[in-house]
N, C-alpha and C positions, 0 to 999 in steps of 0.2 A: 504494500500500500504506500508506494512512494509518491509524494506529491511533486509533479513536474511543473516547471514554469509554463504558464499558458502561452503558447504561440501557435502558429498555423500547423505545426507538425504534431503538437501534443495536446491541443485543446480538446480534441475528440476523445482522447484517453481519459482526461479528467472528467469530461461529461459522462462517459460510460461508467466510470468509477462512482460518480455521484448517483447515477441511476441504480447501480448495483447496491450501494449502501442503503438507499431508500427501500429497495426490494428486500434487503436483509431485515431492516427495521420492521417493515410491514409483515414479513414472514414470521417474525417473533412476536407479533402483536395479537395473534388470535388464539394461542394455546391457553387453556385454563386447567390443564392436567399435566403435571411434570414432577418427576421424582416421587416423593412420598405425599405430594399435594395433589388433590383432585377436587376441583370445584365445578366439574361438569354439571352435576345435578343442580347445584346452587344457581348457576347462570341460566340453565334451561328453565328453571322455575320462574324466572323473571318474565319470560315470554320470547317469542320469535321477533327478530328484527331484520329489516331489509339490509341494513348496513352490515350486519354479520354475514349475510349471504354474499354480498359484494366483496367484503374483505376476504372471505374464504376463497372466492374465485381468483382474486388477485394473488393470494398466497399460493394457490395451486399452480398458477402460471409461473410465479417467481421461483418456486422450488424445482421447476423443471430444468433450470439452468443457472441459477444465481451464484452458486458456489463454484461450479466449473468456470463461470465467467471470471471470477477473481483469480483462479489459477491461470487462466488464459492471459489475462491482463498482466499478471506478474511476470510471466514468461516474455511477453511482448516488451514490457518496460525494462526487463533485464537485458534484452537484446540491445535496447537503446543505450543503457548505462554501462554495459559490460566493459567498455574500453576504459572506464574510470577505475577499474579494479585490476591491478596488475599482480597483486600478491593474494594467493588463495587463502592463506591463513588469516590475513587481515580482513579479507572479505567475509569469512566465516565468523570472525570475532565481531564484525559490524552487525551481522545478522543476529547473532546472539544478543547483542545490545539492543537491537531494534525490535526483535520479535520475542525471544525467550524471556528476557528479564522483565519486560512489561507484562507478559503473560503470568509470570510468577508473582509479581508485585500486586497487580490488580486481581489476580486469582485469590491470593492469600488474604489481602487486606481490604478488598472491596466486594468481590463476588461471594466469597465464602461467608463472611459475617452476615450479609443480607440473606443468603439462602438458608443459613442456620436459623436465623431469627424467624423466618416464615415457615420453618418446618420441612424444607425441601429434603434434607438428609435424614429425616426421622429422628432416631435416638443417637445417631452417630455424633461423636465429639469433634470439636474443632481440630484437635491434634490428629485424629485419625484421617480426617478429610485433607488436612494440610499435608500429611505425608503422601497421600495419593496425588495431590496436585504437583508436588515436587518430583513425583515419578511419572509426570505427564498424564495422570489419570484424574478423574473427577474434574476435568477441565471445562466442562460445559461448552459454551460457544467459543471459548478460546482455543478449541482443538485446531481451528484453522491456522493459527499462528504457528503451532508446532508443526503441522503438516506442511505449511509453506516453507518453514525453515528446512525441513528434510528435502523438499523439492530443490531449493537453492543449492544446498550442499551436494546432493547427488548429481544434479545437472552440471554444476560447476566442476566437480571432481572428475566426472566422466569426460567432459570436454577437455579438461586440462591433461588428462592421461592420453586420450586418443588424438586430440587435435585434428579430428576428422568428423565431418557432419554425419556421413552415412554410418560410420562406426558408432557414433554417439547414439543415433536413432536405434540401431540394432541392439546395443547394450541396454539402453533404457527400456526398450520393448521387452527384452529378455528378463530384466529385473521385475517388470510389472507382471510378467507371466509366472515367474517362479516365486515372487515375493509373498504376497497375501499374508496368511497367518503365520508363516514360518518366521518372518522378521518381527511380528508383533510381540513375541515373548522377549525379544532383545530390545526393541524400540517401541515402548508403549505410545499409543497415539498415532502409530504409523499406518493404520488401516486405510485412512483416507488418501494416502499418497498412492498406493498401488491398487487398492480395491476401493470400496466406498465410492467417493466422488472421482476416483482415478485422477487425482490432482496432477501427477507427474505427466500423464498423457496430455492434458490440456495445457500445462506449462510448456511442454516441448512444442506443441502445435503453435502456441502464441509466439514463442521464440523464433521458430523457423519461418512462419508466415511474415513476421516483421522483417526478418533478415532478407527475405527476397521481395520486399515490398516495392523496391525500386526497379525490379526486373520486369520483363514483359508479362502480359497476361498469361501467355502460354506457360512460362516458367513458374509463375505463381500457382496456376491451376495444377500443373504437374506435381509441384511440391506438395500441395494440399492432398492430391489424390494418393501420392506415395505415402505420406504420413498417415492418413486415415486408413489406407489399405493395410499397412503394417499393424496399426493398432486394432483394426477390425479383425485381422487374422489371429493376432495374439490374444486379444481380450474377448473376442466374440461379442462385442457390444452392439447396441443399436446405433447404426451410423447416422440415423436421421438427426439425433439430438445435437452432435457436434456441428453438423452442417447447418442446422437451424440457428445454433449459437453464433457461428461465424457469419452467416448471412445477416443476422440481427445486428452484429457488431458493425458490419459494413454499412448498414442502413443508419445506425446510430452515429457512426463517424461522419457520414454524408450530412446528416441532420446538424451535427455540431459545427461542421465547417460552413454550412449554409447560413446558420443562424448564429453568427459570431457575437452579435450583441447579447444573446442569451448567455454565452460563455463568460462574458465580462460582467454579468449582473452580480450585484452584491451577494445575493443568496447563493448562487452557484459558487462564487469565490469562497464564501464561508464554508459551504459543505465540502468543497474540494480541500480546503486547508485542514478541516477537522474530520476528514473521513476516517482516519485511523482511530482517533479518540472516540468517535461515535460508535465504531465497531466494538471496541473493548469495554466501553462503559454502559452502553444502552441496555443490554440484556438483563443484568441483575436488577435494574430499576423496574423491569416488568413485574418482578415478584413483589416488590414493595407496593406498586400500584394495584396489583390484584388484591393484595392484603388490605389495602386502604378501601377499595371498593366493596370488598366483602364485609368489612367492619364498620365503615362510616357512611357510605353513600346509601340513601334510602332505596330499598327495593320496590317501594310502592310507586316509584317514578315510572312514567311511560317507557316502554321497552326501547322504542326508537331513540328517545332522548337519552336514556341511560347508556345504551351502547354507543351512541355518538360521542358522548363524553368519555366513555371507556376507551374508545379507539383513538380519540384525539390525545388523551393522556399517554397512551402507549405508542404514539408515533411522534406527533409534533412536540409535545411537552418533553418527551424522553430525549429527543434530539437536542432541544434547547438545554435541558438539564445536563446532558453529557458534555456539551461544549463548556458550560459554566463550571462543572466539576473539574474538567481538564485544566481550565485556566486557573482555578483555585490551586490545583496540585502544582502547576507550573510556578505560581507565585510563592508557594511554600518552599518549593525546591530552590528557587532563586534566593529567597530569604535565608535558607539554611546555608547555601553556598557562600553568600556574602558574610554570614556570621563566622563560618569556618575560616574564610580568608582573613577576616579581621582578627580572629583569635591567633592565627599563625603569624600575623604581623606583629602582634603584641609582645 
């Protein structure tokens, strides 16, 4: 989730990322049953709502491609920025700092306390769940950060060893074929890289399609066909989904370039800047909001009004709260840093 400076070459990437983040937030806004919590009957008793029906349709659409979209974009962005990383060890260290450390910090000190407070983990203790998080388990929505880290490390390492595109594709396809649960015992949270959402596949497709983006249409088409054919043979997946995903990206990119004014709007700029904070912060807030609605908001309210407020809080309010919390954390971090510097000078 790297924020690129908006220009003619990268504005479409930022626009697609913003759309993807919004789809993730919407996708996490409809569940009322999770972990040891189950409020399905509670909310059903309030009554049917048209907005719930529409939200579920949006979420059904989003879940068909929204996480493969982020793997694809990550591979594409890595192709753009690869030249900036000459040292593999420094590259991996930067990804640990960017992905793993935030996952640990927000998992242990933000997600975990909120979920414990609302009963998500049942009778489990903070220490038990914390140990799981440090083993890349009980990670909740943060699984993506771990999976993306694996994708970066595997792809970077394989390319560094082979220094050959075809060899890289063959090795990665082979890893996806043989990986699955065999690596899961050694690398918890690894299932979404090779199985699950097949992140490494979409990461590599994004990388190579971007790499040949300046080539002729014939070369681009041939590259796409080769990549999808290899993965289709190896994974025996439905080839329609990645094709629809890539076609959608092309249409979104064309939209972003055509409507440049929209890319420069204040809202899009803010959502682009805070796409990463929104992702890591928004989901735990859902549990707090659900608890608040169950405990505080009157159930005698009209169902349409009740659920309209419910989904506004779980989308728009959560996005705003995520941005505010991130800025608060940044202020605290800056203040601590300044105090440490002042102490060292004293």
